[in-house]
C-alpha positions as CSV (number, residue, x, y, z in Angstrom):
1,X,86.7,78.9,95.8
2,X,88.2,75.5,95.1
3,X,88.4,76.3,91.4
4,X,90.4,79.4,92.1
5,X,92.7,77.6,94.5
6,X,93.2,74.9,91.9
7,X,94.1,77.5,89.2
8,X,96.6,79.0,91.7
9,X,94.6,82.2,92.1
10,X,94.0,84.0,95.4
11,X,90.3,83.9,96.3
12,X,90.8,86.8,98.7
13,X,92.8,89.6,97.0
14,X,95.0,91.5,99.3
15,X,94.4,95.0,98.1
16,X,92.0,97.0,96.0
17,X,92.3,100.8,95.7
18,X,89.0,102.6,96.3
19,X,88.7,106.2,95.0
20,X,85.3,107.0,96.6
21,X,83.0,105.5,99.1
22,X,79.5,104.8,97.8
23,X,78.2,107.8,99.9
24,X,80.8,110.1,98.3
25,X,80.2,108.7,94.8
26,X,76.4,109.5,95.1
27,X,77.1,113.0,96.5
28,X,79.7,113.8,93.7
29,X,78.0,112.3,90.6
30,X,74.2,112.7,91.2
31,X,73.9,115.9,89.3
32,X,76.9,115.5,86.9
33,X,75.2,113.8,84.0
34,X,71.9,113.6,82.1
35,X,69.8,110.4,81.6
36,X,71.6,107.8,79.5
37,X,74.9,109.7,79.6
38,X,78.4,108.8,80.8
39,X,81.3,111.0,82.0
40,X,83.9,110.4,79.3
41,X,87.5,110.4,80.5
42,X,86.6,109.9,84.2
43,X,87.3,106.5,85.8
44,X,86.5,105.8,89.5
45,X,86.8,102.7,91.7
46,X,84.2,101.8,94.4
47,X,83.6,98.7,96.5
48,X,80.5,97.2,98.1
49,X,78.3,94.2,98.5
50,X,76.1,92.9,95.7
51,X,72.6,92.9,96.9
52,X,70.7,92.3,93.6
53,X,72.0,90.8,90.4
54,X,69.9,91.0,87.2
55,X,70.7,89.9,83.7
56,X,69.3,91.1,80.4
57,X,70.8,88.6,78.0
58,X,74.3,87.4,78.0
59,X,75.9,90.8,77.3
60,X,74.2,93.0,79.9
61,X,74.1,92.6,83.7
62,X,72.9,94.9,86.4
63,X,74.1,94.9,90.0
64,X,72.9,96.8,93.0
65,X,76.0,97.6,95.0
66,X,75.4,98.5,98.7
67,X,77.7,100.2,101.1
68,X,77.2,102.5,104.2
69,X,73.5,101.9,103.9
70,X,73.3,103.4,100.4
71,X,73.1,101.7,97.0
72,X,74.4,102.4,93.5
73,X,73.7,100.5,90.3
74,X,76.5,98.9,88.4
75,X,75.9,98.2,84.7
76,X,78.2,95.6,83.2
77,X,77.9,95.4,79.5
78,X,80.2,93.9,76.9
79,X,80.7,97.2,75.1
80,X,82.2,99.0,78.0
81,X,84.3,96.1,79.4
82,X,88.0,96.3,79.2
83,X,89.7,93.1,78.1
84,X,88.6,89.9,76.4
85,X,85.0,88.7,75.9
86,X,85.8,85.5,77.8
87,X,86.9,87.6,80.9
88,X,83.6,89.5,80.8
89,X,81.5,86.3,80.8
90,X,83.7,84.6,83.4
91,X,83.5,87.5,85.8
92,X,79.8,87.9,85.5
93,X,79.3,84.2,85.9
94,X,81.6,84.2,89.0
95,X,79.8,87.0,90.9
96,X,76.7,86.3,92.9
97,X,74.5,88.0,95.4
98,X,76.3,88.7,98.7
99,X,79.8,88.9,97.2
100,X,81.9,91.9,98.1
101,X,83.3,93.4,94.9
102,X,85.6,96.1,93.7
103,X,84.5,97.9,90.6
104,X,86.4,100.2,88.3
105,X,84.2,102.1,85.9
106,X,82.8,105.3,84.4
107,X,80.2,107.3,86.3
108,X,76.9,108.0,84.5
109,X,73.2,107.5,84.5
110,X,71.1,104.8,83.0
111,X,68.5,105.5,80.3
112,X,65.9,105.6,83.1
113,X,67.9,108.2,85.1
114,X,69.4,106.0,87.8
115,X,72.9,106.9,89.0
116,X,75.2,104.1,87.8
117,X,78.7,103.1,87.3
118,X,79.5,101.5,83.9
119,X,81.8,98.6,84.7
120,X,85.2,98.4,83.0
121,X,86.6,95.8,85.4
122,X,85.3,94.0,88.4
123,X,87.1,92.0,91.1
124,X,85.5,89.7,93.7
125,X,87.2,90.8,96.9
126,X,85.3,88.4,99.2
127,X,83.0,85.7,97.9
128,X,79.8,85.0,99.8
129,X,79.9,81.4,101.1
130,X,76.3,81.5,102.5
131,X,73.5,83.3,100.7
132,X,72.0,86.2,102.6
133,X,68.3,85.8,103.4
């Protein structure tokens, strides 16, 4: 928080446009793709709380995003990220469990068949100051 304030950045962004709630996202895209496939040309934005953060190397991160009692997986990999490599590493280092984030990405399923959103951009809307139990 202090680093963002020192860099003259707002730690609490004022607005983030959400296309679908997590409940609507799950209902709309559950049967739209096959395992390991993404919907090309479709970009959606969702928001929720990070409940689990897992990393598989420095170029692949998995997040469980929860909202309305439901969860969807967000896959953040360097290949699908929009922008610079430094921004990818900075955003993934900045996020932690408990943060509320806004995600812009492509709907799809992981290779194991789990409904996911492949992250193009991510914004921390509200940082978690005290870790949830």
